[in-house]
C-alpha positions as CSV (number, residue, x, y, z in Angstrom):
1,X,3.3,26.8,15.7
2,X,4.7,26.3,12.0
3,X,8.4,25.6,11.4
4,X,11.1,27.9,10.5
5,X,11.1,25.6,7.2
6,X,7.1,26.2,6.9
7,X,7.4,29.8,7.3
8,X,9.8,30.3,4.9
9,X,7.4,28.4,2.2
10,X,4.7,31.1,3.5
11,X,6.7,34.2,2.6
12,X,7.6,32.3,-0.8
13,X,4.2,31.5,-1.8
14,X,2.1,35.0,-0.5
15,X,3.3,36.7,-4.1
16,X,2.2,33.6,-6.4
17,X,-1.1,33.7,-7.9
18,X,-3.6,31.5,-6.4
19,X,-4.4,30.2,-10.2
20,X,-1.0,28.2,-10.1
21,X,1.5,28.7,-13.0
22,X,2.0,27.3,-16.2
23,X,1.3,23.8,-17.2
24,X,4.2,21.4,-17.0
25,X,6.2,23.8,-14.8
26,X,6.6,23.1,-11.2
27,X,5.5,25.7,-8.8
28,X,8.3,27.6,-7.1
29,X,6.9,26.9,-3.8
30,X,7.2,23.2,-4.4
31,X,10.8,23.6,-5.1
32,X,11.3,25.4,-2.4
33,X,9.6,23.1,0.1
34,X,11.4,20.2,-1.2
35,X,14.7,21.8,-0.8
36,X,13.8,22.9,3.1
37,X,12.5,19.3,4.1
38,X,14.6,17.1,2.1
39,X,17.1,16.7,4.9
40,X,14.1,16.1,7.6
41,X,12.2,13.7,5.1
42,X,14.9,11.4,4.7
43,X,15.9,11.4,8.5
44,X,12.0,11.0,9.3
45,X,12.3,7.9,6.7
46,X,15.3,6.4,8.4
47,X,14.1,6.3,11.7
48,X,10.6,4.9,11.0
49,X,12.6,2.0,8.9
50,X,14.9,1.4,11.9
51,X,11.3,0.7,14.1
52,X,9.1,-0.9,11.9
53,X,5.9,-2.0,13.2
54,X,3.1,-4.6,12.1
55,X,0.0,-4.3,11.1
56,X,-2.6,-2.9,13.8
57,X,0.8,-2.5,16.2
58,X,2.1,1.0,14.6
59,X,2.1,2.7,17.9
60,X,5.2,4.4,17.7
61,X,5.0,5.1,14.2
62,X,1.3,7.0,14.6
63,X,3.0,8.9,18.2
64,X,5.6,9.9,16.0
65,X,3.8,11.3,13.1
66,X,0.8,12.8,15.5
67,X,3.4,14.8,17.5
68,X,4.6,16.4,14.2
69,X,1.2,17.1,13.0
70,X,0.8,18.7,16.3
71,X,4.0,21.1,16.1
72,X,2.3,22.2,12.5
73,X,-0.6,23.9,14.8
74,X,-3.0,20.9,13.5
75,X,-5.6,19.0,16.0
76,X,-5.0,15.0,14.7
77,X,-7.4,12.8,15.7
78,X,-5.6,9.7,17.0
79,X,-6.8,5.8,17.7
80,X,-8.5,5.6,14.3
81,X,-8.6,1.6,13.2
82,X,-6.8,1.4,16.1
83,X,-3.4,3.2,15.4
84,X,-4.9,5.3,12.5
85,X,-4.2,9.5,12.4
86,X,-5.9,12.0,10.8
87,X,-5.9,15.9,10.8
88,X,-7.5,18.6,8.6
89,X,-5.7,21.4,7.5
90,X,-8.0,24.5,6.4
91,X,-7.2,27.1,4.1
92,X,-7.1,30.6,4.3
93,X,-9.5,30.8,1.4
94,X,-12.7,28.9,0.3
95,X,-12.2,25.9,-1.8
96,X,-12.2,22.3,-2.4
97,X,-11.8,19.5,-0.1
98,X,-8.6,16.7,-0.8
99,X,-7.7,13.8,1.1
100,X,-3.9,12.9,1.1
101,X,-3.3,8.9,2.2
102,X,-0.2,7.5,3.6
103,X,0.4,3.9,4.9
104,X,2.5,3.2,8.0
105,X,2.7,-0.6,8.5
106,X,5.5,-2.9,8.0
107,X,5.9,-6.7,7.0
108,X,6.9,-10.0,8.9
109,X,10.2,-10.0,6.7
110,X,13.7,-10.3,8.1
111,X,16.0,-7.4,6.9
112,X,19.0,-8.4,4.6
113,X,20.0,-4.7,3.2
114,X,22.9,-3.9,5.6
115,X,21.7,-0.3,5.6
116,X,23.1,1.7,8.4
117,X,19.8,2.0,9.8
118,X,18.4,-1.6,9.0
119,X,15.8,-3.2,11.1
120,X,16.5,-5.4,13.8
121,X,13.0,-5.5,15.0
122,X,11.5,-9.0,15.8
123,X,7.5,-9.9,16.4
124,X,5.2,-12.9,16.5
125,X,3.2,-13.3,13.3
126,X,1.0,-16.4,13.0
127,X,2.3,-18.0,16.3
128,X,5.9,-17.6,14.7
129,X,8.5,-15.5,15.7
130,X,9.6,-13.0,12.5
131,X,11.8,-9.9,12.0
132,X,10.1,-7.0,10.7
133,X,10.9,-4.6,8.2
134,X,9.4,-1.8,5.9
135,X,9.8,-4.4,3.0
136,X,7.2,-2.3,1.1
137,X,8.2,1.4,1.6
138,X,5.3,2.4,3.7
139,X,8.1,4.2,6.0
140,X,9.2,6.5,2.6
141,X,5.2,7.1,2.1
142,X,4.9,8.0,5.6
143,X,7.7,10.2,5.5
144,X,6.7,11.9,2.0
145,X,3.5,12.7,3.9
146,X,4.9,14.1,6.8
147,X,7.2,16.6,4.7
148,X,3.4,17.4,2.5
149,X,1.5,18.4,5.5
150,X,4.5,20.9,6.7
151,X,4.8,22.5,3.4
152,X,0.9,22.8,2.8
153,X,0.5,24.6,6.5
154,X,3.0,26.8,6.1
155,X,0.9,28.0,3.1
156,X,-2.3,27.7,4.6
157,X,-3.1,31.4,4.3
158,X,-3.0,31.6,0.8
159,X,-4.4,27.9,0.3
160,X,-7.9,27.4,-1.2
161,X,-9.9,24.8,0.4
162,X,-9.2,22.0,3.0
163,X,-6.9,18.8,3.3
164,X,-7.5,16.0,5.0
165,X,-4.4,14.0,5.9
166,X,-4.7,10.4,6.1
167,X,-2.1,8.4,8.1
168,X,-3.3,4.5,7.7
169,X,-2.6,1.7,9.4
170,X,-2.5,-2.3,8.2
171,X,-2.6,-1.6,4.7
172,X,-1.0,-4.9,4.8
173,X,-3.6,-6.3,6.0
174,X,-4.9,-7.0,9.8
175,X,-4.1,-9.6,11.9
176,X,-6.5,-12.9,11.6
177,X,-9.2,-11.9,13.8
178,X,-8.8,-8.5,13.6
179,X,-10.0,-5.4,11.5
180,X,-7.8,-3.2,10.1
181,X,-6.7,-1.2,7.6
182,X,-8.6,1.4,4.7
183,X,-12.1,-0.5,5.6
184,X,-12.1,0.0,9.1
185,X,-10.6,4.0,8.9
186,X,-13.9,4.2,6.6
187,X,-16.3,2.5,9.0
188,X,-15.0,4.6,11.9
189,X,-15.9,8.0,10.2
190,X,-12.9,9.0,7.9
191,X,-14.9,10.3,5.2
192,X,-18.3,11.0,7.6
193,X,-17.1,14.5,8.4
194,X,-14.6,15.6,5.9
195,X,-15.9,14.3,2.3
196,X,-13.4,15.3,-0.1
197,X,-13.6,15.5,-3.6
198,X,-10.6,13.3,-4.3
199,X,-8.5,11.1,-2.4
200,X,-4.3,11.2,-3.7
201,X,-2.0,8.3,-2.5
202,X,1.7,7.2,-4.0
203,X,3.5,4.1,-3.6
204,X,7.4,3.4,-4.0
205,X,8.0,0.7,-6.7
206,X,10.8,-1.1,-7.8
207,X,10.1,-1.7,-11.0
208,X,10.4,2.0,-11.7
209,X,13.8,4.2,-11.8
210,X,14.0,6.7,-9.2
211,X,13.4,9.6,-11.6
212,X,10.4,7.8,-12.9
213,X,6.6,8.5,-12.2
214,X,4.5,5.8,-12.8
215,X,0.4,6.2,-13.6
216,X,-2.5,4.6,-15.3
217,X,-6.1,5.5,-15.8
218,X,-8.8,2.7,-14.8
219,X,-8.1,-0.3,-13.3
220,X,-4.6,0.0,-11.9
221,X,-3.9,-2.7,-9.2
222,X,-5.9,-5.8,-8.9
223,X,-8.4,-7.1,-6.5
224,X,-6.8,-9.2,-4.2
225,X,-8.6,-12.2,-1.5
226,X,-6.9,-14.2,0.7
227,X,-7.8,-18.2,0.9
228,X,-7.2,-20.8,3.5
229,X,-7.6,-24.8,3.3
230,X,-7.2,-27.1,6.2
231,X,-6.5,-30.5,4.6
232,X,-7.7,-33.3,6.9
233,X,-6.1,-37.1,7.0
234,X,-5.4,-39.5,9.3
235,X,-2.1,-39.1,11.7
236,X,0.1,-42.5,11.2
237,X,3.8,-43.6,11.5
238,X,6.0,-42.7,8.7
239,X,7.1,-45.9,8.2
240,X,3.5,-47.3,7.6
241,X,1.7,-44.5,5.6
242,X,-1.0,-47.2,4.8
243,X,-2.0,-47.0,8.1
244,X,-3.1,-43.7,7.9
245,X,-4.1,-41.0,5.3
246,X,-1.5,-38.6,4.1
247,X,-2.5,-34.9,4.1
248,X,1.0,-33.3,2.9
249,X,0.8,-35.6,-0.3
250,X,-3.0,-34.3,-0.8
251,X,-1.9,-30.8,0.2
252,X,1.0,-30.7,-2.4
253,X,-1.2,-32.2,-5.1
254,X,-3.7,-29.4,-4.1
255,X,-0.9,-26.7,-4.8
256,X,0.3,-28.3,-7.9
257,X,-3.0,-29.2,-9.5
258,X,-4.8,-25.4,-8.7
259,X,-2.0,-23.8,-10.9
260,X,-3.8,-25.5,-13.6
261,X,-6.6,-23.6,-13.1
262,X,-5.2,-20.2,-14.2
263,X,-2.9,-21.8,-16.7
264,X,-5.9,-23.8,-18.7
265,X,-9.3,-22.8,-17.4
266,X,-9.4,-19.1,-17.5
267,X,-9.1,-16.5,-20.2
268,X,-6.4,-14.9,-19.2
269,X,-5.7,-13.1,-22.7
270,X,-9.0,-10.9,-21.3
271,X,-7.8,-10.0,-17.8
272,X,-4.8,-11.3,-16.0
273,X,-5.5,-13.8,-13.2
274,X,-2.9,-14.8,-10.2
275,X,-3.2,-17.9,-7.7
276,X,-0.7,-18.5,-5.6
277,X,0.1,-20.3,-2.1
278,X,1.9,-18.3,0.9
279,X,2.6,-20.7,2.9
280,X,2.1,-24.4,4.2
281,X,2.0,-25.8,7.7
282,X,1.6,-29.5,8.9
283,X,3.8,-31.8,11.1
284,X,6.1,-31.4,13.5
285,X,8.6,-34.7,13.5
286,X,10.5,-36.4,10.8
287,X,8.6,-39.6,11.1
288,X,4.9,-38.7,11.3
289,X,2.7,-38.4,9.1
290,X,0.3,-35.7,10.7
291,X,-3.5,-35.5,11.0
292,X,-3.8,-32.1,9.0
293,X,-1.9,-29.7,7.1
294,X,-3.0,-25.8,6.7
295,X,-2.4,-23.7,3.1
296,X,-2.8,-20.0,3.0
297,X,-2.5,-18.0,-0.5
298,X,-4.0,-15.2,-2.4
299,X,-6.5,-14.7,-5.8
300,X,-5.7,-11.5,-7.7
301,X,-8.0,-10.7,-10.2
302,X,-9.4,-7.6,-12.6
303,X,-13.0,-9.1,-13.2
304,X,-15.4,-9.7,-11.2
305,X,-17.1,-12.6,-12.7
306,X,-13.4,-13.9,-13.2
307,X,-13.1,-13.7,-9.6
308,X,-16.3,-15.9,-8.6
309,X,-14.9,-18.3,-10.9
310,X,-11.7,-18.8,-9.4
311,X,-13.3,-19.1,-6.3
312,X,-15.5,-22.0,-7.5
313,X,-12.9,-23.7,-9.3
314,X,-10.5,-23.5,-6.6
315,X,-12.9,-24.8,-3.8
316,X,-13.9,-27.5,-6.3
317,X,-10.1,-28.9,-7.1
318,X,-9.2,-29.0,-3.5
319,X,-12.5,-31.1,-2.6
320,X,-11.8,-33.8,-5.2
321,X,-7.9,-33.9,-4.8
322,X,-8.2,-34.7,-1.3
323,X,-10.9,-36.9,-2.1
324,X,-8.7,-38.8,-4.4
325,X,-6.1,-39.1,-1.7
326,X,-9.2,-40.4,0.8
327,X,-8.8,-36.9,2.8
328,X,-10.9,-34.4,3.2
329,X,-10.5,-30.4,3.0
330,X,-12.4,-27.4,4.6
331,X,-11.5,-24.1,2.5
332,X,-12.3,-20.6,3.6
333,X,-12.4,-17.6,1.0
334,X,-14.1,-14.7,2.8
335,X,-15.4,-12.8,-0.5
336,X,-15.8,-9.6,2.3
337,X,-12.3,-9.4,3.4
338,X,-10.8,-8.8,0.2
339,X,-9.7,-5.0,-1.8
340,X,-11.3,-4.1,-4.7
341,X,-9.5,-3.4,-8.0
342,X,-7.5,0.1,-7.4
343,X,-9.5,2.4,-9.7
344,X,-8.1,5.4,-10.9
345,X,-10.8,8.2,-11.7
346,X,-10.3,8.7,-15.3
347,X,-10.9,12.2,-15.6
348,X,-9.2,12.7,-12.4
349,X,-6.0,11.1,-13.3
350,X,-6.0,13.4,-16.9
351,X,-6.2,16.2,-14.9
352,X,-3.4,15.9,-12.6
353,X,-0.8,14.3,-15.1
354,X,0.4,17.8,-15.9
355,X,1.1,17.9,-12.3
356,X,3.1,14.8,-12.4
357,X,5.2,15.8,-15.7
358,X,6.0,19.0,-13.9
359,X,7.5,17.3,-10.7
360,X,9.2,14.7,-13.0
361,X,10.0,16.3,-15.7
362,X,9.6,15.9,-19.8
363,X,9.6,11.7,-20.4
364,X,9.8,10.6,-16.8
365,X,6.1,9.6,-16.2
366,X,5.3,6.8,-17.6
367,X,2.2,4.4,-18.2
368,X,2.1,2.0,-16.1
369,X,1.1,-1.7,-16.9
370,X,-1.5,-3.6,-15.1
371,X,-0.2,-4.0,-11.5
372,X,-1.2,-7.8,-9.8
373,X,-0.4,-6.3,-6.4
374,X,-3.0,-4.8,-4.5
375,X,-3.9,-1.7,-2.8
376,X,-6.6,-1.0,0.0
377,X,-6.3,2.8,-1.3
378,X,-9.0,1.0,-3.4
379,X,-11.5,1.8,-0.4
380,X,-11.1,5.1,-0.5
381,X,-11.2,5.3,-4.4
382,X,-14.6,3.5,-4.2
383,X,-16.2,6.4,-2.2
384,X,-14.7,9.6,-4.0
385,X,-12.9,10.1,-7.0
386,X,-9.2,8.3,-6.5
387,X,-5.7,9.0,-8.0
388,X,-3.0,6.4,-6.9
389,X,1.2,6.7,-8.6
390,X,3.4,5.1,-8.2
391,X,7.4,6.8,-7.7
392,X,10.7,4.7,-9.1
393,X,12.6,3.4,-6.0
394,X,15.3,1.6,-8.2
395,X,18.4,3.9,-8.4
396,X,19.3,5.6,-11.5
397,X,21.6,3.4,-13.8
398,X,20.2,-0.2,-12.7
399,X,18.1,-2.2,-14.5
400,X,14.7,-2.2,-12.0
401,X,14.3,-6.1,-13.4
402,X,17.2,-6.8,-11.3
403,X,16.5,-5.0,-8.3
404,X,14.9,-6.4,-5.3
405,X,11.0,-6.1,-5.5
406,X,8.6,-5.0,-2.7
407,X,8.4,-7.7,-0.1
408,X,12.1,-8.7,-0.6
409,X,14.1,-8.9,2.1
410,X,16.9,-7.0,0.3
411,X,14.5,-4.2,-0.8
412,X,15.2,-0.7,-0.3
413,X,14.3,2.9,-1.9
414,X,16.6,5.2,-3.2
415,X,16.2,8.0,-1.1
416,X,16.0,10.6,-4.3
417,X,12.5,8.9,-4.8
418,X,11.9,10.7,-1.5
419,X,12.3,14.3,-3.2
420,X,10.6,13.1,-6.0
421,X,7.2,11.6,-4.4
422,X,7.4,15.0,-2.1
423,X,7.2,17.4,-5.2
424,X,4.7,15.2,-7.1
425,X,2.2,15.0,-4.3
426,X,2.4,18.8,-3.5
427,X,2.4,19.8,-7.1
428,X,-0.2,17.6,-7.5
429,X,-2.2,18.6,-4.0
430,X,-1.7,22.4,-4.7
431,X,-2.9,22.3,-8.7
432,X,-5.9,20.7,-7.8
433,X,-6.7,23.2,-4.8
434,X,-6.0,25.7,-7.6
435,X,-8.4,24.5,-10.0
436,X,-12.3,24.9,-9.6
437,X,-14.2,23.5,-6.9
438,X,-16.5,21.4,-8.6
439,X,-13.4,18.8,-8.5
């Protein structure tokens, strides 16, 4: 059954016209929902933050979400793409279909925030023991959507249309050898029986202050691809490097020379490109030159031709540098495993911009620059029109340029962002559902 907070919202919205309110004005039921749910959303976020789980391992978080959805009278589907949870809310009147998505997974990062609810969790990642932390804000996303679900469930009799809540695992990428994330959610039919007219998502972001929302139409976040290399030499004693082939030296030169691909070979005045190495593993003892070194990294692009060109050039650089050192290299760049560009449908973005303005207030919705980070929300937005926006996470009065960024062990979310995120998502959802059904 709906909660007491939801029942209060039911009474509040019963007197409101189905067509909504004047443009630029926050709906009264949104204001009521934010006040009624604020403490609970904060508590959910802190609990999830204290108990983070890596990609494809989100068992506790998924159970918490499913229990909450059942308490709202919904019938959640669990076990989607390992630990995904979905549920459909059907309004009392006919109308459009809308999907709302939040991600649930954490990162292999050891937390250094000093928060009273900081994570002390550890797990194994790529064969190494590591701390686990919600260093990207997915704890906030999950808590916000739990609140939005409760608010909308309390309005269901007056609601026009249907809403699909999508709580997704493994946005950060499935472990090697596993499938996961949005791709597997879609493969397992998340949109098969419920094809929405639009999908909304949000992300808390360190580059904005907590009273701000950022959005842009068209290309928004980069396509992302991962690559791996194995540089193969010949093991020898560290005192006799001429007795073997040093893969560490070759690997270091590959890392260095690869940066010239972006700085000297790609036209970054047309579209930005990033090529970064994230890990190098090789050797075990100070006086042994090993047989091989493994490297992994990421490529970020906004253009398909440039993406293919980076693949080709990186493979060529690795092979030629390795050969110059007497080594060989095996390069893998799985072209079908990355995320495409996150693209905000222009018409949908223009239509929903006033909703974001209403939630954040005049002057607090800013045009985002291109973001080199990537999101597998892009896969949903490739199926139906998508809107993905950013909610500031850095406290007002703090320069975002000085704040710990997403994925930092010191990253934190100013908890006022939870309130703004809830109001923005709820306002946008109600405005979309109250519009014409052609969306």
